[in-house]
C-alpha positions in Angstrom: 95.2 99.3 82.7 98.4 101.0 81.4 101.8 99.4 80.9 105.0 101.3 81.5 108.0 100.8 79.4 111.0 101.3 81.8 114.6 101.9 81.2 114.9 101.0 77.5 118.5 101.2 76.7 120.4 99.9 73.6 124.2 100.0 73.8 125.8 102.4 71.4 127.7 99.6 69.6 124.4 98.0 68.3 122.2 101.1 67.8 120.7 101.5 64.4 120.0 97.8 64.0 116.4 97.8 65.0 116.8 96.3 68.5 115.0 99.3 70.2 112.1 99.2 67.8 111.8 95.5 68.3 111.7 95.9 72.1 109.0 98.5 71.7 107.0 96.2 69.4 107.4 93.4 72.0 106.2 95.7 74.8 103.1 96.5 72.8 102.4 92.8 72.2 103.0 92.0 75.8 100.8 94.8 77.1 98.0 93.9 74.7 98.1 90.3 75.8 97.8 91.5 79.4 94.8 93.7 78.7 96.5 97.1 78.8 95.0 99.9 76.8 98.2 102.0 76.5 101.9 101.9 76.9 103.6 104.8 78.6 107.3 105.7 79.1 109.3 108.4 80.9 112.1 110.3 79.3 114.4 111.3 82.1 116.9 114.0 80.9 119.3 113.6 83.9 121.1 116.7 82.7 121.4 115.6 79.1 119.8 116.9 75.9 117.1 114.3 75.1 115.2 116.0 72.3 116.3 113.2 69.9 114.4 110.7 72.2 111.2 112.6 71.8 111.6 112.3 68.0 112.6 108.7 68.2 109.5 107.7 70.3 107.2 110.0 68.2 108.2 108.0 65.1 107.1 104.9 66.9 103.6 106.3 67.9 104.2 107.8 71.3 102.8 111.2 72.0 104.0 113.9 74.4 101.0 114.2 76.7 102.4 117.1 78.6 102.4 115.1 81.8 105.2 115.7 84.2 106.5 113.0 86.6 107.4 114.4 90.0 109.5 112.4 92.4 110.7 112.7 96.0 113.4 110.7 97.5 112.2 109.1 100.8 114.7 109.5 103.6 115.3 106.1 105.3 116.6 106.2 108.8 120.2 104.9 109.1 120.6 104.6 105.3 123.0 106.7 103.3 121.2 109.3 101.2 123.4 111.3 98.9 126.5 110.2 100.6 125.3 111.2 104.1 123.5 109.4 106.9 119.8 109.9 106.7 
């Protein structure tokens, strides 16, 4: 079983104080206690330069496996998708 670390975000005002590293350590402890053999995360650029994130996570033991995550937005009838009716 693999755990996924989702949406790790530390506000700019408190960055550099070790909160992110502690959250990552806690995620490893939690995943180990629940029988997971690995922890994965997704770095989503969203149009931003995120090279520093690859370095940040590499320093904490994460490896770029070369996997790509593909997504598709499901159109829901009657719901607004991208500002339009679906």
